[in-house]
Backbone and ligand atoms as CSV (ligand in chain L), in Angstrom:
chain,resi,resn,atom,element,x,y,z
A,1,MET,N,N,144.457,68.773,77.313
A,1,MET,CA,C,144.895,67.996,76.146
A,1,MET,C,C,143.792,67.981,75.076
A,2,VAL,N,N,144.149,68.305,73.826
A,2,VAL,CA,C,143.153,68.328,72.753
A,2,VAL,C,C,142.970,66.908,72.210
A,3,MET,N,N,141.725,66.422,72.247
A,3,MET,CA,C,141.448,65.092,71.704
A,3,MET,C,C,141.104,65.244,70.232
A,4,ASN,N,N,141.618,64.327,69.429
A,4,ASN,CA,C,141.452,64.421,67.987
A,4,ASN,C,C,140.516,63.301,67.508
A,5,PRO,N,N,139.284,63.628,67.100
A,5,PRO,CA,C,138.367,62.557,66.718
A,5,PRO,C,C,138.646,62.000,65.320
A,6,ALA,N,N,138.527,60.690,65.159
A,6,ALA,CA,C,138.672,60.015,63.863
A,6,ALA,C,C,138.062,58.626,63.993
A,7,PRO,N,N,137.471,58.098,62.894
A,7,PRO,CA,C,136.781,56.799,62.981
A,7,PRO,C,C,137.705,55.581,62.935
A,8,ASN,N,N,138.950,55.773,62.494
A,8,ASN,CA,C,139.886,54.638,62.360
A,8,ASN,C,C,141.263,55.063,62.861
A,9,LEU,N,N,142.088,54.041,63.127
A,9,LEU,CA,C,143.504,54.310,63.401
A,9,LEU,C,C,144.292,53.846,62.185
A,10,ILE,N,N,145.301,54.618,61.788
A,10,ILE,CA,C,146.100,54.252,60.624
A,10,ILE,C,C,147.582,54.322,61.003
A,11,LEU,N,N,148.322,53.265,60.663
A,11,LEU,CA,C,149.757,53.264,60.936
A,11,LEU,C,C,150.536,53.493,59.653
A,12,VAL,N,N,151.454,54.457,59.695
A,12,VAL,CA,C,152.360,54.689,58.565
A,12,VAL,C,C,153.788,54.610,59.098
A,13,GLY,N,N,154.736,54.448,58.165
A,13,GLY,CA,C,156.143,54.388,58.562
A,13,GLY,C,C,156.878,53.425,57.647
A,14,PRO,N,N,158.205,53.449,57.736
A,14,PRO,CA,C,158.999,52.643,56.805
A,14,PRO,C,C,158.939,51.139,57.074
A,15,MET,N,N,159.452,50.381,56.127
A,15,MET,CA,C,159.574,48.925,56.286
A,15,MET,C,C,160.346,48.640,57.575
A,16,GLY,N,N,159.866,47.698,58.353
A,16,GLY,CA,C,160.588,47.323,59.568
A,16,GLY,C,C,160.276,48.207,60.772
A,17,ALA,N,N,159.306,49.099,60.651
A,17,ALA,CA,C,158.941,49.952,61.793
A,17,ALA,C,C,158.057,49.186,62.779
A,18,GLY,N,N,157.487,48.069,62.335
A,18,GLY,CA,C,156.634,47.264,63.223
A,18,GLY,C,C,155.153,47.533,63.006
A,19,LYS,N,N,154.787,48.039,61.827
A,19,LYS,CA,C,153.386,48.415,61.588
A,19,LYS,C,C,152.444,47.224,61.751
A,20,THR,N,N,152.852,46.064,61.254
A,20,THR,CA,C,151.973,44.893,61.345
A,20,THR,C,C,151.960,44.314,62.766
A,21,SER,N,N,153.128,44.111,63.353
A,21,SER,CA,C,153.153,43.477,64.678
A,21,SER,C,C,152.553,44.398,65.751
A,22,ILE,N,N,152.864,45.671,65.695
A,22,ILE,CA,C,152.294,46.613,66.672
A,22,ILE,C,C,150.808,46.824,66.359
A,23,GLY,N,N,150.483,46.903,65.065
A,23,GLY,CA,C,149.095,47.117,64.650
A,23,GLY,C,C,148.155,46.036,65.156
A,24,LYS,N,N,148.585,44.774,65.059
A,24,LYS,CA,C,147.719,43.673,65.517
A,24,LYS,C,C,147.469,43.767,67.016
A,25,ARG,N,N,148.540,44.066,67.761
A,25,ARG,CA,C,148.398,44.178,69.223
A,25,ARG,C,C,147.508,45.371,69.609
A,26,LEU,N,N,147.726,46.476,68.918
A,26,LEU,CA,C,146.973,47.696,69.234
A,26,LEU,C,C,145.483,47.525,68.892
A,27,ALA,N,N,145.219,46.845,67.779
A,27,ALA,CA,C,143.830,46.604,67.371
A,27,ALA,C,C,143.113,45.808,68.459
A,28,GLU,N,N,143.799,44.827,69.015
A,28,GLU,CA,C,143.190,44.005,70.051
A,28,GLU,C,C,142.882,44.852,71.295
A,29,ARG,N,N,143.844,45.675,71.678
A,29,ARG,CA,C,143.634,46.531,72.868
A,29,ARG,C,C,142.447,47.472,72.709
A,30,PHE,N,N,142.270,48.017,71.511
A,30,PHE,CA,C,141.222,49.027,71.306
A,30,PHE,C,C,139.949,48.446,70.708
A,31,GLY,N,N,139.916,47.111,70.514
A,31,GLY,CA,C,138.723,46.482,69.948
A,31,GLY,C,C,138.457,46.937,68.519
A,32,LEU,N,N,139.528,47.109,67.732
A,32,LEU,CA,C,139.387,47.520,66.333
A,32,LEU,C,C,139.656,46.316,65.432
A,33,GLN,N,N,139.120,46.374,64.223
A,33,GLN,CA,C,139.361,45.306,63.260
A,33,GLN,C,C,140.693,45.581,62.553
A,34,PHE,N,N,141.639,44.650,62.659
A,34,PHE,CA,C,142.948,44.858,62.030
A,34,PHE,C,C,142.866,44.621,60.525
A,35,ALA,N,N,143.428,45.550,59.745
A,35,ALA,CA,C,143.466,45.363,58.291
A,35,ALA,C,C,144.829,45.824,57.781
A,36,ASP,N,N,145.384,45.054,56.878
A,36,ASP,CA,C,146.718,45.345,56.347
A,36,ASP,C,C,146.601,45.620,54.847
A,37,VAL,N,N,147.094,46.777,54.402
A,37,VAL,CA,C,146.941,47.159,52.992
A,37,VAL,C,C,147.657,46.162,52.074
A,38,ASP,N,N,148.905,45.805,52.409
A,38,ASP,CA,C,149.639,44.844,51.564
A,38,ASP,C,C,148.882,43.519,51.446
A,39,GLN,N,N,148.382,43.050,52.604
A,39,GLN,CA,C,147.662,41.770,52.609
A,39,GLN,C,C,146.398,41.854,51.738
A,40,THR,N,N,145.735,43.005,51.786
A,40,THR,CA,C,144.531,43.206,50.973
A,40,THR,C,C,144.886,43.187,49.489
A,41,VAL,N,N,146.013,43.824,49.136
A,41,VAL,CA,C,146.463,43.810,47.735
A,41,VAL,C,C,146.723,42.361,47.302
A,42,ILE,N,N,147.394,41.609,48.158
A,42,ILE,CA,C,147.722,40.205,47.844
A,42,ILE,C,C,146.435,39.411,47.604
A,43,GLU,N,N,145.446,39.612,48.488
A,43,GLU,CA,C,144.183,38.870,48.341
A,43,GLU,C,C,143.421,39.301,47.098
A,44,ARG,N,N,143.360,40.625,46.872
A,44,ARG,CA,C,142.616,41.118,45.695
A,44,ARG,C,C,143.255,40.654,44.386
A,45,CYS,N,N,144.585,40.555,44.357
A,45,CYS,CA,C,145.286,40.195,43.108
A,45,CYS,C,C,145.558,38.703,43.006
A,46,GLY,N,N,145.488,37.996,44.122
A,46,GLY,CA,C,145.841,36.572,44.098
A,46,GLY,C,C,147.310,36.378,43.763
A,47,ALA,N,N,148.151,37.323,44.173
A,47,ALA,CA,C,149.588,37.222,43.879
A,47,ALA,C,C,150.386,37.916,44.979
A,48,THR,N,N,151.635,37.513,45.155
A,48,THR,CA,C,152.484,38.143,46.164
A,48,THR,C,C,152.914,39.534,45.687
A,49,ILE,N,N,153.399,40.347,46.635
A,49,ILE,CA,C,153.881,41.691,46.278
A,49,ILE,C,C,155.030,41.560,45.267
A,50,ALA,N,N,155.901,40.588,45.484
A,50,ALA,CA,C,157.051,40.408,44.575
A,50,ALA,C,C,156.571,40.102,43.155
A,51,THR,N,N,155.560,39.255,43.030
A,51,THR,CA,C,155.038,38.902,41.701
A,51,THR,C,C,154.374,40.112,41.054
A,52,ILE,N,N,153.658,40.894,41.854
A,52,ILE,CA,C,152.989,42.095,41.314
A,52,ILE,C,C,154.043,43.072,40.774
A,53,PHE,N,N,155.108,43.301,41.550
A,53,PHE,CA,C,156.191,44.189,41.089
A,53,PHE,C,C,156.799,43.654,39.794
A,54,GLU,N,N,156.962,42.344,39.751
A,54,GLU,CA,C,157.590,41.719,38.584
A,54,GLU,C,C,156.750,41.931,37.324
A,55,HIS,N,N,155.423,41.821,37.456
A,55,HIS,CA,C,154.547,41.879,36.277
A,55,HIS,C,C,154.096,43.287,35.900
A,56,VAL,N,N,153.813,44.128,36.886
A,56,VAL,CA,C,153.284,45.459,36.542
A,56,VAL,C,C,154.151,46.601,37.080
A,57,GLY,N,N,155.290,46.254,37.666
A,57,GLY,CA,C,156.226,47.260,38.150
A,57,GLY,C,C,155.736,47.967,39.414
A,58,GLU,N,N,156.570,48.879,39.914
A,58,GLU,CA,C,156.175,49.593,41.136
A,58,GLU,C,C,154.931,50.448,40.889
A,59,ALA,N,N,154.843,51.065,39.694
A,59,ALA,CA,C,153.687,51.931,39.412
A,59,ALA,C,C,152.384,51.127,39.452
A,60,GLY,N,N,152.422,49.914,38.902
A,60,GLY,CA,C,151.240,49.046,38.922
A,60,GLY,C,C,150.883,48.637,40.345
A,61,PHE,N,N,151.915,48.380,41.149
A,61,PHE,CA,C,151.667,48.053,42.556
A,61,PHE,C,C,151.017,49.232,43.268
A,62,ARG,N,N,151.519,50.458,43.001
A,62,ARG,CA,C,150.972,51.647,43.686
A,62,ARG,C,C,149.484,51.857,43.357
A,63,GLU,N,N,149.091,51.563,42.120
A,63,GLU,CA,C,147.659,51.684,41.769
A,63,GLU,C,C,146.820,50.721,42.600
A,64,ARG,N,N,147.322,49.500,42.731
A,64,ARG,CA,C,146.588,48.473,43.491
A,64,ARG,C,C,146.586,48.798,44.984
A,65,GLU,N,N,147.689,49.375,45.446
A,65,GLU,CA,C,147.787,49.769,46.855
A,65,GLU,C,C,146.754,50.862,47.166
A,66,LYS,N,N,146.625,51.808,46.230
A,66,LYS,CA,C,145.678,52.905,46.411
A,66,LYS,C,C,144.241,52.375,46.468
A,67,ALA,N,N,143.907,51.455,45.553
A,67,ALA,CA,C,142.555,50.882,45.523
A,67,ALA,C,C,142.256,50.130,46.828
A,68,ALA,N,N,143.260,49.433,47.353
A,68,ALA,CA,C,143.066,48.681,48.603
A,68,ALA,C,C,142.852,49.652,49.768
A,69,LEU,N,N,143.593,50.753,49.760
A,69,LEU,CA,C,143.459,51.741,50.838
A,69,LEU,C,C,142.065,52.366,50.817
A,70,VAL,N,N,141.593,52.702,49.623
A,70,VAL,CA,C,140.248,53.277,49.481
A,70,VAL,C,C,139.215,52.290,50.035
A,71,GLN,N,N,139.360,51.035,49.683
A,71,GLN,CA,C,138.424,49.995,50.149
A,71,GLN,C,C,138.450,49.896,51.687
A,72,LEU,N,N,139.646,49.864,52.254
A,72,LEU,CA,C,139.756,49.651,53.701
A,72,LEU,C,C,139.288,50.858,54.512
A,73,LEU,N,N,139.435,52.049,53.936
A,73,LEU,CA,C,139.052,53.238,54.714
A,73,LEU,C,C,137.588,53.636,54.517
A,74,ASP,N,N,136.859,52.819,53.780
A,74,ASP,CA,C,135.435,53.062,53.601
A,74,ASP,C,C,134.680,52.388,54.744
A,75,GLY,N,N,134.844,52.912,55.922
A,75,GLY,CA,C,134.198,52.290,57.082
A,75,GLY,C,C,134.779,52.871,58.355
A,76,GLN,N,N,134.502,52.211,59.447
A,76,GLN,CA,C,135.012,52.723,60.722
A,76,GLN,C,C,135.388,51.565,61.636
A,77,GLY,N,N,136.030,51.908,62.728
A,77,GLY,CA,C,136.398,50.885,63.710
A,77,GLY,C,C,137.524,49.988,63.259
A,78,LYS,N,N,138.370,50.485,62.346
A,78,LYS,CA,C,139.472,49.652,61.852
A,78,LYS,C,C,140.821,50.214,62.285
A,79,LEU,N,N,141.776,49.305,62.378
A,79,LEU,CA,C,143.165,49.722,62.484
A,79,LEU,C,C,143.816,49.312,61.170
A,80,VAL,N,N,144.207,50.288,60.370
A,80,VAL,CA,C,144.744,50.001,59.041
A,80,VAL,C,C,146.262,50.201,59.030
A,81,SER,N,N,146.963,49.098,58.758
A,81,SER,CA,C,148.411,49.148,58.646
A,81,SER,C,C,148.774,49.303,57.172
A,82,THR,N,N,149.536,50.362,56.846
A,82,THR,CA,C,149.841,50.650,55.439
A,82,THR,C,C,151.256,50.188,55.092
A,83,GLY,N,N,151.556,50.085,53.799
A,83,GLY,CA,C,152.917,49.777,53.363
A,83,GLY,C,C,153.761,51.048,53.416
A,84,GLY,N,N,155.079,50.872,53.491
A,84,GLY,CA,C,155.988,52.003,53.670
A,84,GLY,C,C,155.887,53.095,52.622
A,85,GLY,N,N,155.406,52.740,51.392
A,85,GLY,CA,C,155.358,53.734,50.329
A,85,GLY,C,C,153.980,54.332,50.101
A,86,ALA,N,N,153.025,53.978,50.936
A,86,ALA,CA,C,151.645,54.449,50.715
A,86,ALA,C,C,151.525,55.967,50.821
A,87,VAL,N,N,152.433,56.589,51.565
A,87,VAL,CA,C,152.349,58.050,51.747
A,87,VAL,C,C,152.862,58.834,50.547
A,88,LEU,N,N,153.456,58.156,49.570
A,88,LEU,CA,C,154.029,58.861,48.417
A,88,LEU,C,C,152.959,59.580,47.603
A,89,ASP,N,N,151.760,59.016,47.584
A,89,ASP,CA,C,150.661,59.555,46.776
A,89,ASP,C,C,149.871,60.582,47.593
A,90,CYS,N,N,149.696,61.768,47.037
A,90,CYS,CA,C,149.053,62.813,47.845
A,90,CYS,C,C,147.568,62.530,48.067
A,91,ASP,N,N,146.909,61.835,47.133
A,91,ASP,CA,C,145.504,61.441,47.378
A,91,ASP,C,C,145.438,60.486,48.575
A,92,ASN,N,N,146.396,59.568,48.645
A,92,ASN,CA,C,146.433,58.633,49.774
A,92,ASN,C,C,146.588,59.393,51.089
A,93,ARG,N,N,147.468,60.385,51.075
A,93,ARG,CA,C,147.701,61.130,52.320
A,93,ARG,C,C,146.430,61.859,52.749
A,94,ARG,N,N,145.737,62.457,51.780
A,94,ARG,CA,C,144.487,63.167,52.115
A,94,ARG,C,C,143.433,62.198,52.647
A,95,LEU,N,N,143.349,61.040,51.975
A,95,LEU,CA,C,142.385,60.016,52.378
A,95,LEU,C,C,142.644,59.562,53.823
A,96,MET,N,N,143.901,59.336,54.122
A,96,MET,CA,C,144.252,58.885,55.477
A,96,MET,C,C,143.879,59.943,56.502
A,97,GLN,N,N,144.200,61.188,56.198
A,97,GLN,CA,C,143.908,62.257,57.158
A,97,GLN,C,C,142.413,62.434,57.360
A,98,ARG,N,N,141.650,62.190,56.295
A,98,ARG,CA,C,140.199,62.364,56.372
A,98,ARG,C,C,139.532,61.231,57.149
A,99,HIS,N,N,140.095,60.037,57.029
A,99,HIS,CA,C,139.403,58.871,57.582
A,99,HIS,C,C,140.045,58.265,58.820
A,100,GLY,N,N,141.132,58.845,59.282
A,100,GLY,CA,C,141.747,58.206,60.440
A,100,GLY,C,C,142.640,59.116,61.250
A,101,PHE,N,N,142.961,58.613,62.420
A,101,PHE,CA,C,143.977,59.227,63.263
A,101,PHE,C,C,145.263,58.520,62.867
A,102,VAL,N,N,146.224,59.278,62.347
A,102,VAL,CA,C,147.400,58.663,61.725
A,102,VAL,C,C,148.597,58.654,62.684
A,103,VAL,N,N,149.139,57.458,62.884
A,103,VAL,CA,C,150.307,57.299,63.750
A,103,VAL,C,C,151.521,56.945,62.901
A,104,TYR,N,N,152.574,57.720,63.062
A,104,TYR,CA,C,153.835,57.483,62.345
A,104,TYR,C,C,154.768,56.688,63.248
A,105,LEU,N,N,155.056,55.454,62.849
A,105,LEU,CA,C,156.030,54.641,63.578
A,105,LEU,C,C,157.388,54.878,62.940
A,106,ARG,N,N,158.243,55.575,63.665
A,106,ARG,CA,C,159.570,55.881,63.125
A,106,ARG,C,C,160.564,54.779,63.469
A,107,VAL,N,N,161.548,54.581,62.619
A,107,VAL,CA,C,162.620,53.630,62.914
A,107,VAL,C,C,163.861,54.090,62.158
A,108,GLY,N,N,165.019,53.935,62.776
A,108,GLY,CA,C,166.275,54.308,62.122
A,108,GLY,C,C,166.781,53.182,61.227
A,109,VAL,N,N,167.669,53.536,60.306
A,109,VAL,CA,C,168.166,52.555,59.332
A,109,VAL,C,C,168.855,51.364,60.023
A,110,ASP,N,N,169.627,51.603,61.100
A,110,ASP,CA,C,170.314,50.491,61.775
A,110,ASP,C,C,169.317,49.460,62.295
A,111,SER,N,N,168.239,49.930,62.928
A,111,SER,CA,C,167.220,48.995,63.432
A,111,SER,C,C,166.511,48.305,62.279
A,112,GLN,N,N,166.255,49.042,61.199
A,112,GLN,CA,C,165.600,48.426,60.030
A,112,GLN,C,C,166.445,47.262,59.516
A,113,LEU,N,N,167.754,47.507,59.398
A,113,LEU,CA,C,168.638,46.465,58.868
A,113,LEU,C,C,168.577,45.226,59.757
A,114,LYS,N,N,168.550,45.432,61.077
A,114,LYS,CA,C,168.477,44.283,62.006
A,114,LYS,C,C,167.133,43.580,61.869
A,115,ARG,N,N,166.048,44.367,61.873
A,115,ARG,CA,C,164.710,43.757,61.876
A,115,ARG,C,C,164.382,43.074,60.556
A,116,LEU,N,N,164.878,43.613,59.467
A,116,LEU,CA,C,164.499,43.050,58.163
A,116,LEU,C,C,165.406,41.897,57.753
A,117,GLY,N,N,166.515,41.739,58.467
A,117,GLY,CA,C,167.396,40.586,58.263
A,117,GLY,C,C,167.601,40.238,56.809
A,118,ARG,N,N,167.264,39.011,56.476
A,118,ARG,CA,C,167.468,38.552,55.095
A,118,ARG,C,C,166.170,38.567,54.299
A,119,ASP,N,N,165.281,39.493,54.628
A,119,ASP,CA,C,163.973,39.566,53.972
A,119,ASP,C,C,164.048,39.363,52.448
A,120,ARG,N,N,163.178,38.516,51.945
A,120,ARG,CA,C,163.138,38.272,50.499
A,120,ARG,C,C,161.789,38.683,49.899
A,121,ALA,N,N,160.871,39.142,50.743
A,121,ALA,CA,C,159.508,39.425,50.270
A,121,ALA,C,C,159.347,40.858,49.773
A,122,ARG,N,N,160.279,41.746,50.156
A,122,ARG,CA,C,160.117,43.166,49.804
A,122,ARG,C,C,160.981,43.505,48.586
A,123,PRO,N,N,160.318,43.729,47.440
A,123,PRO,CA,C,161.065,43.939,46.188
A,123,PRO,C,C,162.088,45.075,46.259
A,124,LEU,N,N,161.754,46.157,46.994
A,124,LEU,CA,C,162.667,47.302,47.018
A,124,LEU,C,C,163.975,46.980,47.731
A,125,LEU,N,N,163.976,45.877,48.495
A,125,LEU,CA,C,165.197,45.529,49.240
A,125,LEU,C,C,166.047,44.486,48.539
A,126,GLN,N,N,165.586,44.010,47.412
A,126,GLN,CA,C,166.350,42.958,46.717
A,126,GLN,C,C,167.394,43.603,45.797
A,127,ARG,N,N,168.161,44.521,46.378
A,127,ARG,CA,C,169.212,45.193,45.616
A,127,ARG,C,C,170.470,45.185,46.458
A,128,GLY,N,N,171.566,45.517,45.842
A,128,GLY,CA,C,172.870,45.455,46.497
A,128,GLY,C,C,172.949,46.065,47.884
A,129,ASP,N,N,173.017,47.381,47.957
A,129,ASP,CA,C,173.325,48.041,49.214
A,129,ASP,C,C,172.050,48.459,49.962
A,130,ARG,N,N,171.613,47.579,50.844
A,130,ARG,CA,C,170.361,47.842,51.566
A,130,ARG,C,C,170.409,49.111,52.402
A,131,GLU,N,N,171.554,49.339,53.021
A,131,GLU,CA,C,171.675,50.511,53.890
A,131,GLU,C,C,171.438,51.796,53.077
A,132,ARG,N,N,172.046,51.830,51.899
A,132,ARG,CA,C,171.905,52.986,50.997
A,132,ARG,C,C,170.432,53.147,50.560
A,133,VAL,N,N,169.832,51.998,50.171
A,133,VAL,CA,C,168.435,52.016,49.705
A,133,VAL,C,C,167.532,52.576,50.808
A,134,LEU,N,N,167.695,52.049,52.024
A,134,LEU,CA,C,166.828,52.475,53.130
A,134,LEU,C,C,167.062,53.947,53.467
A,135,HIS,N,N,168.308,54.361,53.412
A,135,HIS,CA,C,168.623,55.763,53.684
A,135,HIS,C,C,167.976,56.675,52.631
A,136,ASP,N,N,168.117,56.297,51.363
A,136,ASP,CA,C,167.561,57.131,50.282
A,136,ASP,C,C,166.031,57.197,50.357
A,137,LEU,N,N,165.402,56.071,50.704
A,137,LEU,CA,C,163.931,56.080,50.848
A,137,LEU,C,C,163.532,57.016,51.989
A,138,ALA,N,N,164.303,56.963,53.094
A,138,ALA,CA,C,163.971,57.791,54.267
A,138,ALA,C,C,164.050,59.279,53.945
A,139,VAL,N,N,165.043,59.672,53.154
A,139,VAL,CA,C,165.207,61.099,52.825
A,139,VAL,C,C,163.944,61.627,52.137
A,140,ILE,N,N,163.404,60.816,51.235
A,140,ILE,CA,C,162.203,61.239,50.496
A,140,ILE,C,C,160.944,61.131,51.361
A,141,ARG,N,N,160.859,60.061,52.143
A,141,ARG,CA,C,159.584,59.755,52.790
A,141,ARG,C,C,159.371,60.343,54.179
A,142,GLU,N,N,160.463,60.572,54.923
A,142,GLU,CA,C,160.277,61.055,56.297
A,142,GLU,C,C,159.406,62.307,56.373
A,143,PRO,N,N,159.624,63.298,55.491
A,143,PRO,CA,C,158.756,64.487,55.561
A,143,PRO,C,C,157.284,64.164,55.271
A,144,LEU,N,N,157.055,63.138,54.458
A,144,LEU,CA,C,155.669,62.775,54.115
A,144,LEU,C,C,154.995,62.057,55.292
A,145,TYR,N,N,155.743,61.196,55.978
A,145,TYR,CA,C,155.178,60.558,57.184
A,145,TYR,C,C,154.832,61.640,58.208
A,146,ALA,N,N,155.770,62.579,58.375
A,146,ALA,CA,C,155.557,63.639,59.371
A,146,ALA,C,C,154.361,64.512,58.987
A,147,GLU,N,N,154.212,64.765,57.685
A,147,GLU,CA,C,153.111,65.622,57.206
A,147,GLU,C,C,151.751,65.000,57.505
A,148,VAL,N,N,151.649,63.699,57.321
A,148,VAL,CA,C,150.349,63.039,57.420
A,148,VAL,C,C,149.985,62.665,58.868
A,149,ALA,N,N,150.995,62.624,59.747
A,149,ALA,CA,C,150.780,62.046,61.076
A,149,ALA,C,C,150.135,62.994,62.089
A,150,ASP,N,N,149.286,62.403,62.939
A,150,ASP,CA,C,148.744,63.111,64.104
A,150,ASP,C,C,149.647,62.882,65.315
A,151,LEU,N,N,150.405,61.769,65.269
A,151,LEU,CA,C,151.222,61.364,66.418
A,151,LEU,C,C,152.405,60.570,65.896
A,152,MET,N,N,153.568,60.688,66.551
A,152,MET,CA,C,154.745,59.942,66.113
A,152,MET,C,C,155.338,59.164,67.291
A,153,LEU,N,N,155.756,57.935,67.033
A,153,LEU,CA,C,156.461,57.170,68.064
A,153,LEU,C,C,157.741,56.613,67.456
A,154,ASP,N,N,158.860,56.856,68.145
A,154,ASP,CA,C,160.132,56.301,67.706
A,154,ASP,C,C,160.235,54.880,68.254
A,155,THR,N,N,160.319,53.879,67.373
A,155,THR,CA,C,160.305,52.474,67.821
A,155,THR,C,C,161.715,51.911,68.005
A,156,ASP,N,N,162.752,52.705,67.749
A,156,ASP,CA,C,164.127,52.214,67.935
A,156,ASP,C,C,164.293,51.704,69.369
A,157,GLY,N,N,164.764,50.477,69.511
A,157,GLY,CA,C,165.032,49.933,70.841
A,157,GLY,C,C,163.789,49.477,71.587
A,158,LEU,N,N,162.627,49.560,70.962
A,158,LEU,CA,C,161.390,49.115,71.628
A,158,LEU,C,C,160.920,47.785,71.047
A,159,SER,N,N,160.530,46.847,71.906
A,159,SER,CA,C,159.916,45.600,71.422
A,159,SER,C,C,158.507,45.949,70.957
A,160,PRO,N,N,157.875,45.079,70.152
A,160,PRO,CA,C,156.484,45.368,69.751
A,160,PRO,C,C,155.562,45.542,70.955
A,161,GLY,N,N,155.774,44.753,71.998
A,161,GLY,CA,C,154.931,44.859,73.205
A,161,GLY,C,C,155.101,46.216,73.880
A,162,ALA,N,N,156.355,46.646,74.035
A,162,ALA,CA,C,156.626,47.924,74.703
A,162,ALA,C,C,156.099,49.089,73.862
A,163,ALA,N,N,156.291,49.000,72.555
A,163,ALA,CA,C,155.792,50.074,71.676
A,163,ALA,C,C,154.273,50.152,71.757
A,164,THR,N,N,153.620,48.997,71.822
A,164,THR,CA,C,152.154,48.967,71.895
A,164,THR,C,C,151.657,49.618,73.180
A,165,SER,N,N,152.303,49.291,74.294
A,165,SER,CA,C,151.877,49.879,75.577
A,165,SER,C,C,152.049,51.389,75.569
A,166,THR,N,N,153.199,51.842,75.062
A,166,THR,CA,C,153.440,53.290,75.011
A,166,THR,C,C,152.395,53.975,74.134
A,167,LEU,N,N,152.128,53.363,72.983
A,167,LEU,CA,C,151.149,53.961,72.063
A,167,LEU,C,C,149.743,53.973,72.654
A,168,ALA,N,N,149.377,52.871,73.300
A,168,ALA,CA,C,148.030,52.785,73.881
A,168,ALA,C,C,147.838,53.928,74.872
A,169,HIS,N,N,148.892,54.197,75.653
A,169,HIS,CA,C,148.840,55.267,76.638
A,169,HIS,C,C,148.693,56.639,75.937
A,170,LEU,N,N,149.522,56.858,74.925
A,170,LEU,CA,C,149.467,58.138,74.198
A,170,LEU,C,C,148.114,58.330,73.513
A,171,LEU,N,N,147.619,57.251,72.915
A,171,LEU,CA,C,146.352,57.357,72.176
A,171,LEU,C,C,145.191,57.666,73.098
A,172,SER,N,N,145.254,57.146,74.319
A,172,SER,CA,C,144.120,57.379,75.221
A,172,SER,C,C,143.980,58.874,75.537
A,173,SER,N,N,145.059,59.630,75.378
A,173,SER,CA,C,144.909,61.071,75.633
A,173,SER,C,C,144.943,61.922,74.356
A,174,HIS,N,N,145.075,61.294,73.188
A,174,HIS,CA,C,145.109,62.082,71.949
A,174,HIS,C,C,144.014,61.730,70.945
A,175,TRP,N,N,143.562,60.488,70.985
A,175,TRP,CA,C,142.613,60.043,69.962
A,175,TRP,C,C,141.249,59.761,70.582
A,176,GLN,N,N,140.244,60.249,69.892
A,176,GLN,CA,C,138.872,59.997,70.314
A,176,GLN,C,C,138.150,59.368,69.135
A,177,ARG,N,N,137.469,58.250,69.369
A,177,ARG,CA,C,136.725,57.631,68.263
A,177,ARG,C,C,135.597,58.529,67.822
A,178,GLY,N,N,135.426,58.718,66.534
A,178,GLY,CA,C,134.330,59.562,66.045
A,178,GLY,C,C,134.681,60.112,64.694
A,179,GLU,N,N,133.793,60.930,64.149
A,179,GLU,CA,C,134.048,61.482,62.819
A,179,GLU,C,C,135.020,62.642,62.908
A,180,ARG,N,N,135.838,62.778,61.882
A,180,ARG,CA,C,136.730,63.921,61.755
A,180,ARG,C,C,135.896,65.187,61.546
A,181,ALA,N,N,136.358,66.303,62.103
A,181,ALA,CA,C,135.683,67.570,61.807
A,181,ALA,C,C,135.913,67.876,60.333
A,182,ALA,N,N,134.914,68.467,59.660
A,182,ALA,CA,C,135.031,68.712,58.203
A,182,ALA,C,C,136.159,69.663,57.883
L,1,S3P,C1,C,157.067,49.090,50.412
L,1,S3P,C2,C,156.824,48.558,51.655
L,1,S3P,C3,C,156.173,47.247,51.833
L,1,S3P,C4,C,155.309,46.902,50.603
L,1,S3P,C5,C,156.114,47.014,49.361
L,1,S3P,C6,C,156.669,48.425,49.144
L,1,S3P,C7,C,157.722,50.428,50.340
L,1,S3P,O1,O,155.346,47.257,52.994
L,1,S3P,O2,O,154.192,47.733,50.527
L,1,S3P,O3,O,157.158,46.072,49.405
L,1,S3P,O4,O,157.621,51.090,49.295
L,1,S3P,O5,O,158.334,50.844,51.360
L,1,S3P,P1,P,155.935,47.272,54.516
L,1,S3P,O6,O,156.224,48.707,54.869
L,1,S3P,O7,O,154.820,46.720,55.317
L,1,S3P,O8,O,157.150,46.433,54.527
C-alpha cells in the first residue's frame, strides 16, 4: 500500500456530507487541531455566512473563504473542514493538494435533503426547489471534488460515528503525517 505524506487532513464535499461532524471526531482520533473554514470566515468578518452573502454576494464570500483557507493551511497538524464550494477555485484546489491529504465525503441528494432539513443558515438553499439546486451544484462540483481528493468515502446511510471509524481505518493505511513531496 502506498502511503501518501501530507501535514494536514482536509475534508471536501457538498453541504450535508458531514464534514463538520465527522471532522471533529476524526480530529480527536488523530490528535489534530480541528478548524472549519466557514467558522473562520464568520470570526474574521464578525458576521454570519447569510449576512456576508447579503452584503457582498457569493463572489465576496468566495474571496473571504479563500483568505481563510490560506490562513488555516499555513501550518501543520490540522484537520481543515471546508465549505461545499471551496473547490470551485483552482488556486484553492492547488493549495489543498499542496498542504494536505484531501478526503472527499460524498453524499447523494436524497440524503442531503434529509440531513439539511429546514436549514436556514445556507444562503444557496434558501430558494424554491432544493432538490434541483443540490442536483445542479453536484453536476458542477463532483468532478472537482474527485480531482482534488486523495481518498473518497460515500457517507450515504452512514452515521457520523460509523463514517469516522471507516475513515480512520482507511487513513491509517493511506495517509502518513509529513511534508508533501515537491
Ligand atoms: C456552501 C457551503 C457552505 C458554506 C456556504 C456555501 C456551498 O458550507 O460555505 O453556505 O457553496 O456549497 P457547508 O458545505 O459546510 O454547508
